[in-house]
C-alpha positions as CSV (number, residue, x, y, z in Angstrom):
1,X,-7.5,-18.6,16.3
2,X,-10.4,-16.9,18.2
3,X,-8.5,-13.5,18.0
4,X,-8.1,-13.9,14.3
5,X,-11.9,-14.6,13.9
6,X,-12.7,-11.5,16.0
7,X,-10.2,-9.3,13.9
8,X,-11.6,-10.6,10.7
9,X,-15.2,-9.9,11.9
10,X,-14.2,-6.3,12.7
11,X,-12.6,-5.8,9.3
12,X,-15.5,-7.3,7.4
13,X,-18.0,-5.1,9.4
14,X,-16.2,-2.0,8.2
15,X,-15.9,-3.3,4.7
16,X,-19.6,-4.2,4.4
17,X,-20.5,-0.7,5.7
18,X,-18.5,0.9,2.9
19,X,-18.8,-1.8,0.2
20,X,-20.4,0.4,-2.5
21,X,-17.8,3.1,-2.1
22,X,-14.9,0.5,-2.0
23,X,-16.2,-1.2,-5.2
24,X,-16.5,2.1,-7.0
25,X,-13.0,3.3,-6.1
26,X,-11.6,-0.1,-6.9
27,X,-13.1,0.0,-10.3
28,X,-12.0,3.6,-10.9
29,X,-8.4,2.9,-10.0
30,X,-8.4,-0.4,-12.0
31,X,-9.6,1.4,-15.1
32,X,-7.0,4.1,-14.6
33,X,-4.2,1.5,-14.3
34,X,-5.6,-0.4,-17.3
35,X,-5.7,2.8,-19.3
36,X,-2.0,3.6,-18.4
37,X,-0.9,0.1,-19.3
38,X,-2.8,0.0,-22.5
39,X,-1.3,3.4,-23.5
40,X,2.1,2.1,-22.9
41,X,1.5,-1.0,-24.9
42,X,4.7,-2.1,-26.7
43,X,5.7,1.4,-27.7
44,X,7.1,2.4,-24.3
45,X,9.7,0.4,-22.5
46,X,9.2,-1.0,-19.0
47,X,12.2,1.2,-18.2
48,X,10.1,4.4,-18.2
49,X,9.3,6.9,-15.5
50,X,5.6,6.6,-15.8
51,X,5.8,2.9,-15.0
52,X,7.9,3.6,-11.9
53,X,5.3,6.2,-10.8
54,X,2.4,3.8,-11.4
55,X,4.1,1.1,-9.3
56,X,5.0,3.5,-6.4
57,X,1.5,4.8,-6.3
58,X,-0.2,1.4,-6.6
59,X,2.0,-0.3,-3.9
60,X,2.4,2.7,-1.6
61,X,-0.4,5.2,-1.7
62,X,-3.4,4.3,-3.8
63,X,-4.8,1.7,-1.3
64,X,-5.2,4.6,1.2
65,X,-7.6,6.4,-1.1
66,X,-9.7,3.3,-1.7
67,X,-11.2,3.8,1.7
68,X,-14.5,5.7,1.6
69,X,-14.4,9.3,3.0
70,X,-16.2,8.4,6.2
71,X,-13.4,5.9,7.0
72,X,-10.5,8.2,6.2
73,X,-8.6,10.7,8.4
74,X,-10.7,13.5,9.9
75,X,-9.7,16.6,11.9
76,X,-11.0,17.2,15.4
77,X,-9.3,20.2,16.9
78,X,-5.6,19.5,16.7
79,X,-6.2,15.7,16.4
80,X,-6.1,13.9,13.1
81,X,-7.5,10.4,13.2
82,X,-10.2,7.9,12.2
83,X,-13.4,8.3,14.1
84,X,-14.4,4.7,13.6
85,X,-11.0,3.5,14.9
86,X,-11.4,5.8,18.0
87,X,-14.8,4.4,18.6
88,X,-13.5,0.8,18.5
89,X,-10.7,1.6,20.8
90,X,-13.2,2.6,23.5
91,X,-15.0,-0.8,23.3
92,X,-13.9,-3.9,25.2
93,X,-11.7,-5.1,22.4
94,X,-8.1,-6.2,23.0
95,X,-5.3,-4.1,21.3
96,X,-4.1,-7.3,19.5
97,X,-7.5,-7.9,17.9
98,X,-8.0,-4.2,16.9
99,X,-4.5,-3.9,15.4
100,X,-5.0,-7.2,13.5
101,X,-8.3,-6.0,12.1
102,X,-6.6,-2.9,10.7
103,X,-4.0,-4.9,8.8
104,X,-6.6,-7.4,7.5
105,X,-8.7,-4.5,6.2
106,X,-5.7,-2.9,4.5
107,X,-4.8,-6.2,2.9
108,X,-8.4,-6.4,1.5
109,X,-8.2,-2.9,0.1
110,X,-4.7,-3.3,-1.4
111,X,-4.0,-6.9,-2.5
112,X,-6.8,-7.4,-5.1
113,X,-5.9,-4.1,-6.9
114,X,-2.2,-4.8,-6.8
115,X,-2.6,-8.4,-8.0
116,X,-4.8,-7.3,-10.8
117,X,-2.3,-4.6,-11.9
118,X,0.5,-7.1,-12.0
119,X,-1.5,-9.6,-14.0
120,X,-2.7,-7.0,-16.5
121,X,0.8,-5.6,-16.9
122,X,2.3,-9.0,-17.9
123,X,-0.6,-9.8,-20.3
124,X,-0.6,-6.5,-22.0
125,X,3.1,-5.7,-22.2
126,X,5.0,-7.8,-24.7
127,X,8.2,-6.0,-23.7
128,X,7.9,-7.5,-20.2
129,X,7.0,-10.9,-21.5
130,X,10.2,-11.0,-23.5
131,X,12.3,-10.1,-20.5
132,X,10.7,-12.4,-17.9
133,X,9.5,-16.0,-18.0
134,X,6.3,-16.7,-16.1
135,X,8.3,-18.1,-13.2
136,X,10.6,-15.0,-13.1
137,X,7.5,-12.8,-13.3
138,X,6.2,-14.5,-10.2
139,X,9.4,-13.5,-8.4
140,X,9.0,-10.0,-9.8
141,X,5.4,-9.9,-8.5
142,X,6.4,-11.1,-5.0
143,X,9.1,-8.4,-4.9
144,X,6.4,-5.7,-5.4
145,X,3.7,-7.3,-3.3
146,X,6.3,-7.5,-0.5
147,X,7.1,-3.8,-1.0
148,X,3.4,-3.2,-0.6
149,X,3.7,-4.7,2.9
150,X,7.0,-3.3,4.4
151,X,6.3,0.2,2.9
152,X,2.6,0.2,2.3
153,X,1.6,-1.0,5.8
154,X,2.7,2.3,7.2
155,X,-0.9,3.3,6.2
156,X,-2.8,1.0,8.7
157,X,0.0,1.7,11.2
158,X,-1.0,5.4,11.2
159,X,-4.6,4.6,12.0
160,X,-4.0,5.5,15.7
161,X,-3.9,9.1,14.6
162,X,-1.7,12.0,15.8
163,X,-2.0,15.5,17.2
164,X,-0.9,18.4,14.9
165,X,-2.3,21.8,14.0
166,X,-3.3,22.5,10.5
167,X,0.0,24.3,9.7
168,X,2.1,21.3,10.8
169,X,-0.2,18.8,9.1
170,X,0.1,20.7,5.8
171,X,3.9,21.0,6.2
172,X,4.3,17.3,7.0
173,X,2.1,16.3,4.0
174,X,4.2,18.5,1.7
175,X,7.4,17.2,3.1
176,X,6.3,13.6,2.7
177,X,4.7,13.7,-0.7
178,X,7.0,16.5,-2.1
179,X,10.1,14.6,-0.9
180,X,8.9,11.4,-2.5
181,X,8.3,13.2,-5.8
182,X,11.7,14.9,-5.6
183,X,13.5,11.6,-5.0
184,X,11.6,10.0,-7.8
185,X,12.5,12.8,-10.3
186,X,16.2,12.8,-9.2
187,X,16.3,9.0,-9.6
188,X,15.0,9.2,-13.1
189,X,17.7,11.6,-14.2
190,X,20.7,10.2,-12.3
191,X,20.3,6.5,-13.0
192,X,20.1,4.7,-16.4
193,X,17.5,2.2,-15.1
194,X,14.3,2.9,-13.4
195,X,13.1,1.4,-10.1
196,X,10.8,-1.2,-11.8
197,X,13.5,-2.1,-14.3
198,X,15.9,-2.8,-11.5
199,X,13.4,-5.2,-9.9
200,X,13.1,-6.9,-13.3
201,X,16.9,-7.4,-13.3
202,X,16.8,-8.8,-9.8
203,X,14.1,-11.2,-10.8
204,X,16.1,-12.3,-13.8
205,X,19.6,-12.7,-12.3
206,X,18.9,-13.4,-8.6
207,X,15.4,-14.9,-8.4
208,X,15.9,-17.0,-5.3
209,X,17.8,-14.3,-3.3
210,X,15.2,-11.7,-4.4
211,X,12.4,-14.0,-3.4
212,X,13.8,-14.8,0.1
213,X,14.8,-11.2,0.8
214,X,11.4,-9.9,-0.2
215,X,9.5,-12.3,2.0
216,X,11.8,-11.6,5.0
217,X,11.4,-7.9,4.6
218,X,7.6,-8.3,4.3
219,X,7.4,-10.4,7.5
220,X,9.6,-8.0,9.4
221,X,7.7,-5.0,8.1
222,X,4.4,-6.5,9.0
223,X,5.5,-7.2,12.6
224,X,7.2,-3.8,12.9
225,X,4.1,-1.8,11.8
226,X,1.9,-3.8,14.1
227,X,4.1,-3.1,17.0
228,X,4.2,0.5,16.0
229,X,0.4,0.8,16.0
230,X,0.1,-0.9,19.4
231,X,2.7,1.6,20.8
232,X,0.9,4.6,19.4
233,X,-2.4,3.5,20.8
234,X,-0.8,3.4,24.2
235,X,0.6,6.9,23.9
236,X,-2.6,8.7,22.7
237,X,-5.4,9.7,25.0
238,X,-8.6,9.4,22.9
239,X,-10.9,10.7,25.8
């Protein structure tokens, strides 16, 4: 319990130091999501590429950019990392507390936005209301919130940083984001149903199985990424 309090204190310290920036970016992305959802309205089916893209961004990448610039990745020679995280790693703070604080902070950055997006989508899209009852939509929401954990938590897991020259960093970024976009485009043309629509089907037909599987994946993913961050901290020399 004491370690949790220490981790929460660290997370809140960083959040308070960047509160204005966080609130601005949170509002910006919320308005953007609301604009997209309102544009869709009832005229565009939930089985649409733009809905898939919105969900993949919201539950995979957007939370990363909610962090103010001073708390994002910066380059120092061939090392890419978070200066604030490096500073904390030099203090008499246990790895467990430091790792826990990173995941608490990411949860604060991601969950409110994701929850609000899911709530707005159901309220504003009659197409989705006709497909899913409120209880089924809870299952649907848990599927995506869990996705935001076992996939999205790769973001705090990368806070340890890594060494790479500019050329390699650019190549890795293009490979990661370009590959994701390519898979997304291919998926849209090969399959009749989009990614979000498939999760609607799962929530409709197999709600209990979908719920249990999502929670298990979220728990496993959270533990895996925490272990990954601890391991990377032990491999990197910050001095």
